C-alpha positions as CSV (number, residue, x, y, z in Angstrom):
1,M,-71.3,-52.2,-20.9
2,K,-69.0,-55.2,-21.5
3,Q,-68.1,-53.7,-24.9
4,I,-67.3,-50.3,-23.4
5,L,-65.1,-52.0,-20.6
6,S,-63.3,-54.1,-23.2
7,I,-62.5,-51.0,-25.3
8,L,-61.2,-49.1,-22.2
9,T,-59.1,-52.0,-21.2
10,L,-57.5,-52.2,-24.6
11,F,-57.0,-48.5,-24.7
12,S,-55.2,-48.5,-21.3
13,T,-52.9,-51.3,-22.3
14,L,-51.8,-49.8,-25.6
15,L,-50.4,-46.4,-24.8
16,G,-46.9,-46.4,-26.2
17,W,-43.5,-46.2,-24.6
18,G,-44.7,-45.2,-21.2
19,N,-44.1,-41.7,-19.8
20,T,-40.3,-41.8,-19.8
21,G,-40.1,-43.3,-23.3
22,H,-42.4,-40.7,-24.8
23,R,-40.5,-37.9,-23.0
24,I,-37.2,-39.2,-24.4
25,V,-38.6,-39.0,-27.9
26,G,-40.0,-35.6,-27.3
27,K,-36.6,-34.3,-25.9
28,V,-34.6,-35.8,-28.8
29,A,-37.0,-34.1,-31.2
30,E,-37.0,-30.8,-29.4
31,D,-33.2,-30.5,-29.5
32,R,-33.3,-31.0,-33.3
33,L,-36.0,-28.5,-34.2
34,S,-35.1,-25.5,-36.3
35,N,-35.6,-22.1,-34.6
36,K,-38.5,-21.4,-37.1
37,A,-40.2,-24.7,-36.3
38,K,-39.9,-24.0,-32.6
39,R,-41.5,-20.6,-32.9
40,Q,-44.3,-21.9,-35.1
41,I,-45.1,-24.8,-32.8
42,K,-45.1,-22.6,-29.7
43,N,-47.4,-20.1,-31.4
44,I,-49.9,-23.0,-31.7
45,I,-49.5,-25.1,-28.6
46,G,-48.0,-22.6,-26.1
47,H,-44.8,-22.8,-24.2
48,H,-44.8,-26.4,-23.0
49,D,-41.9,-28.4,-24.6
50,L,-42.4,-31.5,-26.6
51,A,-41.4,-33.8,-23.8
52,Y,-44.2,-32.5,-21.6
53,I,-46.8,-32.7,-24.4
54,S,-45.7,-36.2,-25.4
55,I,-47.8,-37.8,-22.7
56,W,-51.0,-35.8,-23.3
57,A,-52.5,-38.6,-25.3
58,D,-52.1,-40.9,-22.3
59,R,-53.6,-38.3,-19.9
60,I,-56.8,-38.2,-21.9
61,K,-57.4,-41.9,-21.8
62,S,-60.0,-41.5,-18.9
63,D,-61.9,-38.9,-20.9
64,P,-64.9,-40.5,-22.5
65,N,-64.8,-37.9,-25.3
66,W,-61.7,-39.7,-26.5
67,D,-63.0,-43.3,-26.3
68,H,-63.1,-43.4,-30.1
69,A,-59.3,-42.9,-30.2
70,Y,-58.5,-46.3,-28.7
71,D,-57.2,-47.8,-31.9
72,W,-55.1,-44.8,-32.9
73,H,-52.1,-46.0,-30.9
74,W,-51.3,-49.2,-32.9
75,A,-51.3,-50.9,-36.2
76,T,-51.4,-54.5,-37.2
77,I,-49.1,-56.3,-39.6
78,P,-49.5,-60.1,-39.5
79,D,-46.3,-62.2,-39.8
80,G,-45.3,-62.6,-43.4
81,E,-47.1,-59.5,-44.6
82,V,-46.3,-55.8,-45.1
83,Y,-48.3,-52.8,-44.0
84,E,-51.3,-51.9,-46.1
85,I,-53.6,-49.0,-45.1
86,G,-57.0,-50.2,-44.0
87,K,-56.3,-53.9,-44.4
88,H,-56.0,-54.7,-40.7
89,S,-57.0,-53.2,-37.4
90,G,-55.4,-50.2,-35.9
91,K,-55.3,-46.6,-37.3
92,L,-51.8,-45.5,-36.1
93,V,-50.3,-44.8,-39.6
94,D,-53.6,-43.4,-40.9
95,K,-53.7,-40.9,-38.1
96,I,-50.1,-39.8,-38.4
97,N,-50.7,-39.1,-42.0
98,E,-53.9,-37.3,-41.3
99,F,-52.5,-35.1,-38.5
100,S,-49.4,-34.4,-40.6
101,K,-51.7,-32.7,-43.1
102,N,-53.7,-30.9,-40.4
103,A,-50.9,-29.5,-38.2
104,N,-50.1,-26.5,-40.4
105,S,-53.1,-26.4,-42.7
106,A,-54.8,-23.1,-43.4
107,D,-58.1,-24.9,-43.4
108,M,-57.7,-26.0,-39.7
109,S,-58.6,-23.9,-36.6
110,L,-56.0,-23.2,-34.0
111,E,-57.5,-25.8,-31.7
112,E,-57.4,-28.4,-34.5
113,K,-53.8,-27.6,-35.3
114,K,-52.9,-27.9,-31.6
115,Q,-54.5,-31.3,-31.3
116,A,-52.8,-32.5,-34.5
117,I,-49.4,-31.5,-33.1
118,K,-50.1,-33.1,-29.7
119,W,-51.2,-36.3,-31.3
120,L,-48.2,-36.4,-33.7
121,I,-45.7,-36.0,-30.8
122,H,-47.2,-39.1,-29.2
123,L,-48.1,-41.3,-32.2
124,V,-44.7,-41.0,-33.9
125,G,-43.3,-42.4,-30.7
126,D,-45.8,-45.2,-30.7
127,L,-45.0,-46.2,-34.2
128,H,-41.4,-46.9,-33.3
129,Q,-42.3,-49.2,-30.4
130,P,-42.2,-52.6,-32.2
131,L,-45.1,-54.1,-30.2
132,H,-47.3,-51.2,-31.3
133,V,-47.2,-52.8,-34.7
134,G,-48.7,-56.1,-33.6
135,N,-49.1,-59.4,-35.2
136,G,-52.9,-59.5,-34.5
137,K,-52.6,-62.5,-32.2
138,D,-51.6,-61.3,-28.7
139,R,-52.7,-57.6,-28.4
140,G,-49.2,-56.4,-29.0
141,G,-47.6,-58.7,-26.5
142,N,-50.1,-57.8,-23.7
143,D,-51.2,-61.5,-23.6
144,I,-47.7,-62.8,-23.3
145,K,-47.1,-63.2,-19.6
146,V,-43.5,-62.9,-18.6
147,K,-41.4,-62.0,-15.6
148,W,-39.0,-59.1,-15.5
149,F,-36.2,-60.0,-13.1
150,G,-38.7,-62.1,-11.3
151,E,-41.6,-59.5,-11.3
152,D,-44.8,-60.5,-13.0
153,T,-45.6,-58.4,-16.1
154,N,-46.3,-58.9,-19.8
155,L,-44.2,-58.5,-22.9
156,H,-45.8,-55.2,-24.0
157,E,-45.1,-53.6,-20.6
158,V,-41.5,-54.7,-20.8
159,W,-41.1,-52.7,-24.0
160,D,-43.2,-49.8,-22.9
161,E,-41.5,-49.3,-19.5
162,K,-39.3,-52.0,-18.0
163,L,-36.4,-51.9,-20.4
164,I,-36.3,-48.1,-20.2
165,E,-36.7,-47.9,-16.4
166,H,-33.9,-50.4,-15.9
167,Q,-31.4,-47.8,-17.1
168,N,-32.3,-45.7,-14.1
169,L,-31.9,-42.4,-16.1
170,S,-34.1,-39.4,-16.3
171,Y,-35.6,-38.7,-19.7
172,T,-33.1,-35.8,-20.2
173,E,-30.2,-38.0,-19.3
174,Y,-31.4,-40.8,-21.6
175,A,-31.9,-38.4,-24.5
176,H,-28.4,-37.0,-23.9
177,F,-27.0,-40.5,-24.0
178,L,-28.8,-41.3,-27.3
179,N,-27.4,-38.1,-28.9
180,L,-23.9,-39.3,-28.0
181,E,-24.6,-42.9,-29.1
182,F,-25.7,-42.1,-32.6
183,N,-23.8,-39.9,-35.0
184,E,-25.4,-37.4,-37.5
185,S,-24.6,-39.5,-40.6
186,E,-26.7,-42.4,-39.1
187,C,-29.5,-40.1,-38.3
188,I,-29.7,-38.6,-41.8
189,K,-30.0,-42.1,-43.3
190,W,-33.1,-42.7,-41.2
191,L,-35.1,-39.9,-42.9
192,V,-37.2,-41.9,-45.4
193,K,-40.3,-39.7,-44.7
194,D,-42.6,-42.6,-45.2
195,F,-44.7,-43.8,-42.2
196,E,-45.7,-47.0,-43.9
197,F,-42.0,-47.8,-44.2
198,Y,-41.5,-47.0,-40.5
199,A,-44.4,-49.3,-39.6
200,N,-42.7,-52.1,-41.5
201,E,-39.5,-51.4,-39.7
202,S,-41.3,-52.0,-36.4
203,K,-42.7,-55.2,-37.7
204,K,-39.2,-56.3,-38.6
205,Y,-37.8,-55.5,-35.1
206,R,-40.8,-57.1,-33.5
207,N,-39.2,-60.5,-34.0
208,V,-36.5,-59.5,-31.5
209,C,-39.2,-58.8,-28.8
210,Y,-40.2,-62.5,-28.9
211,N,-36.7,-63.9,-28.9
212,F,-36.4,-65.4,-25.5
213,E,-36.1,-69.0,-24.2
214,T,-37.4,-68.5,-20.7
215,N,-40.2,-66.3,-19.6
216,N,-38.1,-64.8,-16.8
217,L,-36.4,-62.0,-18.7
218,T,-33.2,-60.7,-17.2
219,Y,-29.8,-59.6,-18.4
220,N,-29.6,-61.9,-21.5
221,Y,-32.8,-60.4,-22.8
222,L,-31.6,-56.9,-22.0
223,F,-28.3,-57.4,-23.8
224,V,-30.1,-58.5,-27.0
225,T,-32.9,-55.9,-27.0
226,K,-31.3,-52.7,-25.7
227,P,-29.6,-51.8,-29.0
228,I,-33.0,-52.0,-30.7
229,L,-34.7,-50.1,-28.0
230,D,-32.2,-47.3,-28.1
231,M,-32.2,-47.1,-31.9
232,R,-36.0,-46.9,-32.0
233,L,-36.2,-44.2,-29.4
234,M,-33.6,-42.1,-31.3
235,Q,-35.2,-42.8,-34.7
236,A,-38.6,-41.6,-33.3
237,G,-37.2,-38.4,-32.0
238,V,-35.1,-37.7,-35.2
239,R,-38.1,-38.4,-37.5
240,L,-40.5,-36.4,-35.4
241,A,-38.2,-33.4,-35.6
242,D,-37.7,-33.8,-39.3
243,L,-41.5,-34.0,-39.7
244,F,-42.0,-30.7,-37.8
245,N,-39.1,-29.0,-39.5
246,N,-40.6,-29.8,-42.9
247,L,-44.1,-28.8,-41.8
248,F,-43.2,-25.5,-40.2
249,N,-40.3,-24.3,-42.4
């Protein structure tokens, strides 16, 4: 029983950007899909948009049938190392690669394709949250207790939710802001099409997450981290759209 509870606790604390963040990624991606990719995806998953589907993987966390998926949301790269499949805990990159093959495979059933697409929408977002590529020491910042403008929280939650919520924008407004903030030439340069590379990116930006002198995080921390936050949200959406455009074109 203790083992089950510890797994559920870990699962509940490692669920990506939070609802708004995942919806931002979904909205950015949706706006960049080709017409053909949109049609193909809707034929598989129905008429919900990517922003709506993006939090499906969080909604199933209370379903015991998905307990085995607790380590799909994160990867581990210790300080001083680069990502190697299977070397450390967390199956985030492995599952993105797996679902990328399944999403439009003739060998998969309609339900298997649907689940692959739903997982990809969520996990590509997770991959771009720097603390979902943890150092293996503090559960992706969950064990780092901090305050956010005086409110008790932890470092992981700051990056999942607090930084985004502080902007006081809806997910559609935030996605629109990001589309204005980053030009197309920048977005094209991000398309490496290598999820191991993207994991190593998150590990690089992870250092910024820990860059604070006091545990009461306020405007100074926001000033330093927001450019990274915005870039990672936009990169996730751009790369998710590129993945789907390639899979379904």
